[in-house]
C-alpha positions as CSV (number, residue, x, y, z in Angstrom):
1,X,-5.7,-14.6,-7.1
2,X,-6.1,-11.7,-9.9
3,X,-7.3,-12.8,-13.3
4,X,-5.2,-10.0,-14.9
5,X,-2.1,-11.2,-13.5
6,X,-2.7,-14.9,-14.4
7,X,-3.3,-13.8,-18.1
8,X,-0.5,-11.7,-18.3
9,X,2.0,-14.3,-16.9
10,X,0.7,-16.4,-19.7
11,X,1.6,-13.9,-22.2
12,X,5.2,-13.2,-21.2
13,X,7.4,-13.9,-17.9
14,X,7.3,-10.6,-16.4
15,X,9.5,-9.8,-13.5
16,X,7.8,-6.8,-12.0
17,X,4.1,-6.6,-11.6
18,X,2.2,-3.3,-10.0
19,X,-1.1,-4.0,-8.8
20,X,-3.6,-1.1,-7.6
21,X,-7.2,-0.5,-7.2
22,X,-9.3,0.5,-10.2
23,X,-10.8,3.5,-8.4
24,X,-7.3,4.9,-7.4
25,X,-6.5,6.6,-10.4
26,X,-3.3,8.4,-10.4
27,X,-3.4,12.1,-10.1
28,X,0.2,13.1,-10.4
29,X,2.0,12.1,-13.8
30,X,5.3,12.1,-11.9
31,X,4.2,8.6,-10.0
32,X,7.1,6.3,-10.4
33,X,5.9,3.0,-11.7
34,X,9.3,1.5,-11.4
35,X,10.1,-2.0,-9.8
36,X,12.4,-1.0,-6.6
37,X,14.1,-4.0,-4.7
38,X,11.7,-3.7,-2.1
39,X,7.8,-3.3,-2.0
40,X,6.2,0.0,-1.6
41,X,3.0,1.7,-1.0
42,X,1.7,3.5,-4.4
43,X,-1.5,5.0,-2.6
44,X,-0.1,6.9,0.3
45,X,-2.4,9.9,-0.2
46,X,-5.9,9.6,-1.9
47,X,-8.6,12.2,-1.9
48,X,-11.3,10.2,-0.3
49,X,-8.9,10.2,2.5
50,X,-8.3,13.6,2.4
51,X,-4.7,13.3,1.4
52,X,-3.7,12.1,4.8
53,X,-1.6,8.9,5.3
54,X,-4.1,6.6,7.2
55,X,-1.2,3.8,7.8
56,X,0.8,5.7,10.2
57,X,-2.4,6.4,12.5
58,X,-3.0,2.9,12.5
59,X,0.4,1.9,13.4
60,X,0.6,4.2,16.1
61,X,-2.7,2.9,17.6
62,X,-1.7,-0.8,16.9
63,X,1.7,0.2,19.2
64,X,-0.5,1.8,21.6
65,X,-2.5,-1.6,22.3
66,X,0.6,-3.8,22.1
67,X,2.2,-1.7,24.7
68,X,-1.0,-1.4,26.8
69,X,-0.9,-5.1,27.1
70,X,2.6,-6.1,27.5
71,X,3.6,-3.1,29.6
72,X,0.7,-3.0,31.7
73,X,-0.2,0.9,31.3
74,X,-0.9,3.2,28.5
75,X,1.4,5.3,26.7
């Protein structure tokens, strides 16, 4: 469990919490740190990944594997 979260919840009853890695400093002041009704990924484009969304290619790869095993053939 995150120690900062634990301590913050002792100080007050927050209804919204945003976690991020300390090495992912926001590069754009327009980042929306609001609390929508569903979770959202705040680091969709970071400089060490050449500003490309790696998650998309990972999902495509996993779907490819799933279809290969369940359909018996590759995409």
